[in-house]
VMD Tcl script that draws the C-alpha trace (Angstrom):
set ca {
  {52.74 -311.01 6.74}
  {50.52 -313.88 5.61}
  {50.68 -315.67 8.96}
  {49.86 -312.47 10.84}
  {46.90 -311.80 8.57}
  {45.57 -315.32 9.01}
  {46.01 -315.02 12.79}
  {43.89 -311.86 12.80}
  {41.14 -313.56 10.79}
  {41.15 -316.55 13.14}
  {41.13 -314.53 16.35}
  {38.37 -315.52 18.72}
  {37.72 -318.68 16.74}
  {35.39 -316.79 14.38}
  {37.08 -316.96 11.00}
  {34.00 -316.41 8.83}
  {32.71 -313.59 11.03}
  {36.08 -311.81 10.98}
  {36.47 -312.27 7.25}
  {32.96 -310.94 6.64}
  {33.58 -307.88 8.81}
  {36.90 -307.24 7.07}
  {35.22 -307.30 3.68}
  {32.31 -305.16 4.85}
  {34.91 -302.62 5.91}
  {35.84 -302.10 2.25}
  {32.30 -301.38 1.04}
  {32.24 -297.74 2.27}
  {35.15 -297.01 -0.07}
  {33.16 -298.48 -2.95}
  {30.22 -296.24 -2.04}
  {32.50 -293.21 -1.69}
  {34.03 -293.78 -5.14}
  {30.55 -294.04 -6.68}
  {29.49 -290.85 -4.90}
  {32.49 -288.90 -6.18}
  {31.84 -290.16 -9.72}
  {28.24 -288.95 -9.42}
  {29.26 -285.53 -8.13}
  {32.03 -285.04 -10.70}
  {30.05 -286.25 -13.72}
  {26.97 -284.26 -12.66}
  {29.08 -281.13 -12.25}
  {30.48 -281.50 -15.77}
  {27.72 -283.09 -17.84}
  {24.45 -283.27 -15.90}
  {22.29 -285.87 -14.18}
  {21.91 -288.38 -17.02}
  {25.61 -288.69 -17.65}
  {26.22 -288.97 -13.91}
  {23.65 -291.76 -13.62}
  {25.21 -293.64 -16.51}
  {28.73 -293.21 -15.14}
  {27.77 -294.51 -11.70}
  {25.91 -297.48 -13.16}
  {28.85 -298.44 -15.37}
  {31.31 -298.12 -12.50}
  {29.20 -300.11 -10.05}
  {28.67 -302.96 -12.51}
  {32.26 -303.31 -13.72}
  {33.44 -306.84 -12.86}
  {36.96 -305.71 -11.75}
  {35.37 -303.17 -9.42}
  {32.82 -305.64 -8.04}
  {35.57 -308.20 -7.55}
  {37.90 -305.96 -5.58}
  {35.21 -304.02 -3.71}
  {34.40 -307.21 -1.82}
  {37.94 -308.12 -0.79}
  {39.80 -307.04 2.33}
  {42.64 -305.35 0.44}
  {43.83 -301.78 -0.07}
  {42.92 -301.52 -3.75}
  {39.34 -300.26 -3.45}
  {40.32 -297.79 -0.73}
  {43.08 -296.42 -2.97}
  {40.64 -296.13 -5.87}
  {38.23 -294.08 -3.76}
  {41.03 -292.00 -2.28}
  {42.67 -291.12 -5.59}
  {39.48 -290.11 -7.40}
  {38.39 -288.10 -4.34}
  {41.69 -286.23 -4.20}
  {41.73 -285.48 -7.92}
  {38.14 -284.23 -7.83}
  {38.94 -282.08 -4.79}
  {41.89 -280.63 -6.72}
  {39.66 -279.82 -9.70}
  {37.23 -277.95 -7.47}
  {40.13 -276.26 -5.65}
  {41.53 -274.93 -8.93}
  {38.24 -273.14 -9.52}
  {37.67 -271.99 -5.94}
  {40.69 -272.03 -3.64}
  {38.90 -271.17 -0.41}
  {40.23 -272.10 3.00}
  {37.56 -274.75 3.37}
  {38.28 -276.27 -0.03}
  {42.02 -276.17 0.68}
  {41.54 -278.07 3.94}
  {39.29 -280.57 2.14}
  {41.93 -281.03 -0.54}
  {44.56 -281.68 2.13}
  {42.42 -284.29 3.85}
  {41.65 -285.95 0.49}
  {45.34 -286.12 -0.40}
  {46.13 -287.67 2.99}
  {43.31 -290.18 2.62}
  {44.65 -291.30 -0.76}
  {48.25 -291.63 0.45}
  {47.22 -293.51 3.58}
  {45.15 -295.92 1.52}
  {48.02 -297.19 -0.61}
  {51.52 -296.03 -1.46}
  {50.78 -296.09 -5.21}
  {48.87 -292.84 -4.61}
  {52.28 -291.17 -4.28}
  {52.83 -292.14 -7.91}
  {49.35 -291.58 -9.35}
  {48.41 -288.31 -7.66}
  {51.37 -286.20 -8.83}
  {51.01 -287.28 -12.46}
  {47.26 -286.66 -12.37}
  {47.54 -283.22 -10.79}
  {50.41 -282.11 -13.03}
  {48.50 -283.40 -16.08}
  {45.46 -281.35 -15.09}
  {47.60 -278.22 -14.81}
  {49.20 -278.95 -18.19}
  {45.75 -279.52 -19.69}
  {44.55 -276.13 -18.50}
  {47.63 -274.41 -19.84}
  {47.31 -276.16 -23.23}
  {43.62 -275.36 -23.73}
  {43.32 -271.93 -22.07}
  {46.71 -270.49 -23.02}
  {46.83 -267.99 -20.14}
  {48.89 -264.84 -20.45}
  {51.80 -264.07 -18.15}
  {49.64 -261.73 -16.10}
  {46.93 -264.38 -15.73}
  {49.50 -266.94 -14.60}
  {50.84 -264.56 -11.98}
  {47.35 -263.85 -10.67}
  {46.57 -267.54 -10.54}
  {49.74 -268.32 -8.65}
  {49.14 -265.48 -6.21}
  {45.62 -266.67 -5.45}
  {46.61 -270.34 -5.02}
  {50.01 -270.28 -3.28}
  {48.64 -269.65 0.22}
  {45.71 -272.07 -0.05}
  {48.04 -274.63 -1.64}
  {50.41 -274.39 1.32}
  {47.45 -274.89 3.66}
  {46.39 -277.98 1.73}
  {49.89 -279.48 1.91}
  {50.25 -278.75 5.62}
  {46.83 -280.28 6.27}
  {47.79 -283.37 4.28}
  {51.08 -283.72 6.14}
  {49.50 -283.39 9.59}
  {46.73 -285.85 8.69}
  {49.25 -288.39 7.39}
  {51.51 -287.96 10.40}
  {48.57 -288.36 12.77}
  {47.83 -291.75 11.19}
  {51.38 -292.73 12.17}
  {50.63 -291.57 15.74}
  {52.99 -288.60 15.30}
  {55.96 -290.94 15.55}
  {59.48 -290.31 14.30}
  {61.49 -293.03 12.56}
  {64.71 -293.13 10.52}
  {64.86 -294.42 6.98}
  {67.22 -297.15 8.09}
  {69.41 -298.24 11.00}
  {73.11 -298.22 11.84}
  {73.28 -302.00 11.43}
  {72.50 -301.67 7.71}
  {75.38 -299.37 6.80}
  {76.45 -298.26 4.28}
  {73.26 -296.62 3.07}
  {72.59 -295.36 -0.44}
  {76.14 -296.15 -1.48}
  {75.36 -295.21 -5.09}
  {74.94 -291.58 -4.02}
  {78.68 -291.31 -3.47}
  {79.22 -291.88 -7.18}
  {77.82 -288.42 -7.78}
  {79.46 -286.77 -4.77}
  {82.81 -288.50 -5.00}
  {84.00 -291.73 -3.47}
  {85.07 -290.25 -0.17}
  {84.39 -291.61 3.36}
  {83.21 -288.18 4.51}
  {80.42 -288.07 1.94}
  {79.33 -291.60 2.79}
  {79.28 -290.72 6.47}
  {77.03 -287.74 5.74}
  {74.66 -289.94 3.73}
  {74.62 -292.56 6.48}
  {73.84 -290.04 9.20}
  {71.04 -288.47 7.16}
  {69.50 -291.87 6.50}
  {69.61 -292.63 10.23}
  {68.04 -289.32 11.28}
  {64.49 -289.78 12.61}
  {61.81 -288.21 10.41}
  {58.14 -287.50 11.07}
  {56.14 -290.43 9.70}
  {59.43 -292.08 8.84}
  {57.71 -295.43 8.41}
  {55.87 -293.99 5.40}
  {59.16 -293.16 3.70}
  {60.54 -296.57 4.60}
  {57.51 -298.11 2.94}
  {58.16 -296.07 -0.19}
  {61.77 -297.26 -0.23}
  {60.63 -300.89 0.07}
  {58.25 -300.52 -2.86}
  {60.98 -298.84 -4.89}
  {63.38 -301.68 -4.09}
  {60.72 -304.24 -5.01}
  {60.18 -302.56 -8.36}
  {63.94 -302.37 -8.97}
  {64.45 -306.11 -8.48}
  {61.25 -306.97 -10.36}
  {58.57 -309.56 -9.72}
  {57.87 -312.89 -11.39}
  {55.24 -312.20 -14.02}
  {53.33 -314.02 -16.73}
  {51.78 -312.59 -19.88}
  {50.63 -314.29 -23.08}
  {52.55 -317.47 -22.29}
  {55.80 -315.68 -21.45}
  {57.59 -315.33 -18.10}
  {59.64 -312.35 -17.03}
  {60.89 -310.79 -13.84}
  {61.32 -307.26 -15.17}
  {57.83 -306.85 -16.65}
  {56.45 -305.75 -20.00}
  {55.68 -302.14 -20.95}
  {52.43 -303.32 -22.54}
  {51.27 -305.45 -19.58}
  {48.63 -303.06 -18.26}
  {47.19 -302.11 -21.69}
  {46.75 -305.83 -22.44}
  {45.25 -306.58 -19.03}
  {42.83 -303.65 -19.24}
  {41.89 -304.84 -22.72}
  {40.90 -308.33 -21.56}
  {39.62 -307.58 -18.04}
  {37.25 -304.76 -19.03}
  {33.92 -305.54 -20.74}
  {34.12 -304.81 -24.46}
  {30.84 -302.89 -24.33}
  {32.39 -300.58 -21.74}
  {35.41 -299.99 -23.97}
  {33.12 -299.14 -26.90}
  {31.18 -296.70 -24.71}
  {34.49 -295.19 -23.65}
  {35.42 -294.66 -27.30}
  {32.01 -293.11 -27.89}
  {32.55 -290.80 -24.93}
  {35.91 -289.57 -26.25}
  {34.34 -288.99 -29.66}
  {31.47 -287.08 -28.05}
  {33.91 -284.85 -26.16}
  {35.53 -283.82 -29.43}
  {32.14 -282.87 -30.90}
  {30.30 -281.15 -28.06}
  {30.15 -277.35 -27.67}
  {32.84 -275.99 -25.36}
  {35.12 -278.89 -26.20}
  {38.13 -276.76 -25.26}
  {36.97 -276.52 -21.67}
  {39.71 -278.37 -19.76}
  {37.37 -279.65 -17.03}
  {35.55 -281.89 -19.50}
  {38.77 -283.58 -20.55}
  {40.08 -284.01 -17.01}
  {38.88 -287.62 -16.47}
  {40.36 -288.73 -19.81}
  {43.67 -287.03 -19.10}
  {43.92 -288.54 -15.61}
  {43.21 -292.04 -16.92}
  {45.85 -291.60 -19.61}
  {48.36 -290.25 -17.08}
  {47.88 -293.27 -14.80}
  {48.27 -295.68 -17.70}
  {51.44 -293.99 -18.99}
  {53.14 -293.82 -15.60}
  {52.72 -297.58 -14.97}
  {54.13 -298.67 -18.33}
  {57.71 -298.93 -16.98}
  {56.58 -300.89 -13.90}
  {58.47 -304.12 -13.23}
  {55.72 -305.44 -10.93}
  {53.15 -306.89 -13.32}
  {50.71 -308.97 -11.30}
  {47.23 -307.64 -11.95}
  {44.73 -305.04 -13.06}
  {44.19 -304.23 -9.39}
  {47.36 -302.12 -9.48}
  {45.59 -299.70 -11.83}
  {42.10 -300.11 -10.39}
  {42.09 -296.34 -9.76}
  {41.82 -295.79 -13.52}
  {38.23 -297.03 -13.64}
  {36.46 -294.04 -12.00}
  {37.93 -291.75 -14.65}
  {37.09 -294.15 -17.46}
  {33.55 -294.57 -16.11}
  {32.84 -290.84 -16.31}
  {33.93 -290.73 -19.95}
  {32.03 -293.93 -20.79}
  {28.99 -292.35 -19.12}
  {29.35 -289.43 -21.55}
  {29.32 -291.93 -24.41}
  {26.20 -293.69 -23.10}
  {24.29 -290.45 -22.54}
  {25.33 -289.13 -25.96}
  {24.12 -292.26 -27.76}
  {20.73 -292.08 -26.06}
  {20.45 -288.37 -26.79}
  {21.22 -288.82 -30.49}
  {19.01 -291.89 -30.52}
  {15.92 -289.70 -30.28}
  {16.43 -288.76 -33.93}
  {18.01 -291.96 -35.21}
  {16.64 -295.36 -34.31}
  {19.85 -297.13 -35.29}
  {21.84 -295.11 -32.80}
  {19.18 -295.81 -30.17}
  {19.37 -299.52 -30.96}
  {23.16 -299.38 -30.61}
  {22.83 -297.65 -27.23}
  {20.46 -300.31 -25.91}
  {22.60 -303.10 -27.37}
  {25.76 -301.82 -25.67}
  {23.92 -301.31 -22.38}
  {22.45 -304.83 -22.47}
  {25.76 -306.34 -23.53}
  {27.56 -304.64 -20.67}
  {24.88 -305.65 -18.16}
  {24.94 -309.25 -19.37}
  {28.74 -309.35 -19.08}
  {28.53 -308.25 -15.47}
  {25.63 -310.54 -14.57}
  {27.24 -313.61 -16.16}
  {30.47 -312.98 -14.26}
  {28.72 -313.45 -10.92}
  {30.07 -314.54 -8.49}
  {33.54 -314.82 -10.05}
  {34.11 -311.13 -10.67}
  {37.76 -311.39 -9.68}
  {38.48 -313.89 -12.48}
  {36.35 -312.10 -15.11}
  {37.65 -311.89 -18.68}
  {35.81 -310.43 -21.65}
  {35.28 -312.30 -24.90}
  {38.92 -311.78 -25.89}
  {39.95 -314.00 -22.99}
  {38.38 -317.03 -24.65}
  {38.03 -320.40 -22.98}
  {41.57 -320.36 -21.64}
  {42.31 -316.98 -20.06}
  {45.17 -318.61 -18.15}
  {47.12 -318.34 -21.39}
  {46.97 -314.55 -21.08}
  {47.48 -313.70 -17.39}
  {47.09 -315.41 -14.03}
  {47.93 -314.19 -10.51}
  {45.37 -311.75 -9.04}
  {43.57 -311.49 -12.39}
  {42.59 -315.15 -12.39}
  {44.07 -317.17 -9.53}
  {44.42 -315.52 -6.14}
  {43.68 -318.64 -4.13}
  {39.97 -317.78 -4.01}
  {38.57 -321.26 -4.77}
  {39.97 -323.30 -1.88}
  {36.61 -323.59 -0.11}
  {34.98 -324.64 -3.37}
  {37.60 -327.36 -3.70}
  {36.78 -328.57 -0.20}
  {33.06 -328.81 -1.06}
  {33.75 -330.60 -4.35}
  {35.99 -333.18 -2.73}
  {33.34 -333.89 -0.10}
  {30.76 -334.32 -2.85}
  {32.87 -336.94 -4.66}
  {33.86 -338.64 -1.40}
  {37.60 -338.18 -1.89}
  {39.50 -339.51 1.16}
  {42.79 -337.93 0.02}
  {43.85 -335.12 -2.31}
  {47.30 -334.44 -3.73}
  {47.49 -330.66 -3.84}
  {49.56 -327.80 -5.22}
  {47.66 -324.71 -4.04}
  {48.60 -321.08 -4.67}
  {47.46 -318.83 -1.86}
  {48.24 -317.57 1.61}
  {45.51 -319.54 3.37}
  {46.30 -322.48 5.64}
  {45.15 -325.47 3.61}
  {44.79 -327.64 6.72}
  {41.95 -325.56 8.11}
  {39.47 -325.54 5.23}
  {37.60 -328.81 5.62}
  {39.74 -330.63 3.08}
  {40.27 -334.40 3.30}
  {43.76 -335.69 4.01}
  {46.25 -333.63 2.01}
  {49.63 -334.54 0.60}
  {51.77 -332.19 -1.48}
  {52.00 -332.55 -5.24}
  {55.73 -332.94 -5.86}
  {57.14 -331.61 -9.16}
  {58.33 -334.27 -11.63}
  {56.76 -337.05 -9.55}
  {53.54 -338.52 -11.04}
  {50.73 -339.22 -8.59}
  {47.40 -341.06 -8.60}
  {43.95 -340.45 -7.20}
  {42.43 -337.00 -6.73}
  {44.86 -334.26 -7.75}
  {44.18 -330.51 -7.47}
  {46.46 -327.81 -8.78}
  {46.13 -324.02 -9.06}
  {46.47 -322.30 -12.43}
  {49.25 -320.16 -10.97}
  {51.17 -323.29 -10.04}
  {50.91 -324.52 -13.63}
  {52.30 -321.27 -15.05}
  {54.41 -318.95 -12.92}
  {55.03 -321.57 -10.23}
  {56.03 -324.18 -12.78}
  {58.51 -321.81 -14.40}
  {60.07 -321.09 -11.04}
  {60.41 -324.84 -10.38}
  {62.03 -325.39 -13.78}
  {64.60 -322.67 -13.14}
  {65.51 -324.03 -9.73}
  {65.70 -327.62 -11.01}
  {67.53 -326.50 -14.18}
  {65.30 -328.70 -16.30}
  {63.50 -327.94 -19.57}
  {60.57 -330.29 -18.95}
  {57.40 -328.93 -17.38}
  {57.24 -330.21 -13.77}
  {53.71 -331.51 -14.33}
  {54.02 -332.60 -17.95}
  {52.64 -336.04 -17.05}
  {49.41 -334.37 -15.90}
  {48.74 -331.76 -18.59}
  {47.22 -334.06 -21.20}
  {44.74 -335.67 -18.81}
  {41.07 -334.60 -18.55}
  {40.12 -332.36 -15.64}
  {37.25 -330.36 -14.26}
  {37.51 -326.78 -13.04}
  {36.76 -325.83 -9.47}
  {35.68 -322.24 -9.71}
  {37.98 -320.47 -12.13}
  {41.38 -321.11 -10.63}
  {41.83 -324.78 -9.68}
  {42.02 -327.85 -11.88}
  {40.80 -331.13 -10.38}
  {42.05 -334.39 -11.87}
  {41.22 -337.99 -11.05}
  {44.06 -340.28 -12.10}
  {43.20 -343.97 -11.73}
  {45.94 -346.47 -10.81}
  {47.94 -347.59 -13.82}
  {46.91 -344.63 -15.98}
}
mol new
graphics top color blue
foreach p $ca { graphics top sphere $p radius 0.5 }
foreach p [lrange $ca 0 end-1] q [lrange $ca 1 end] { graphics top cylinder $p $q radius 0.2 }
display resetview
């Protein structure tokens, strides 16, 4: 996958041009997400709240970081918030047009990233549960609601299915092949350990399905989650994840001023007239649903996996900002607090430039690598900076342990030799933060040694290149 991606970026001998175009291709999703936030917040709370929500969303460092990368995360964020908003409107007005729009929105979200198949159901079910809890409809009202929405709902699902299948060129594909038999062997434990049952399961798994590649992708993600992924949190290493990983990461990767505005928004919702209107609580409930459903995840590698939570949080934080300014007309201390939070948030975003990807709030301290790494801090983004720095110091050779998918021999670096674990080196030495944490733990396990593979290097002075690479200069005999 990495080599194919690099080959695409290098096609035609125009790496920078291709990379720029790839990143520009993500910006429309950023704009779409901001537009949906504006429309949704304006529909619920008015222009001022909508303006505040859009500003907060567009200045969030995690959003700015991922909106400029050629990945699926920003597209999924836009797709999920668009589909949930379309569902909210559809619940109120299930016309044929709105049903078709809902179907297209659902397809857009699913085609953006497979995690939408996890986030969308929990969000939509949570919205239905919210309405039931706050409105307490009678049996007759439930029957009328079902009658008016069953047909349009079927249209929306059919539209979504056709749109998704069209993206797969209307192809048919089986879940697996004959060569990989037996398939789903654990199913026979429930049906009885009999060759006939296993044969039925095998034949079903090998039957071509419309958009079968989509289902195969889902199975791969499920298998990935089942076996886990090497993760790092608060100085600990695990392959099966932590239930509190995403709460911790959201707590350190989100500006504190934003979190305080979010708390103010939730408080304001409990105090405003019509607080039992379910639509006003929808963004909060969706954000909570996304957070809860990822707690059991065994793939803990970054806030980007829950990037879709930020549009919902931004709407509620926008409520908090607008409420503080509204109450500030009568109380200068509240007005001062509103300006202070707004300035604090703006300063956090401005000071993060251009390293939005590696942003940490004040809780991250001077050594955020002690909290998390991977795509939250070190995603290989500083290789070009390292090349420039080495040219500035006139380094003829660098000993390197780089974490990333890029080809290190095509970035203007001087002569490169690998940094070998447990073997001290001299001269210019560069090492990624990921290599010092997750990578080092992997090396220790394979070598069956307790000592850190770069223990000889850790106590030496270094300078940072960007946020993710340490650069050492070890003189001979040191």
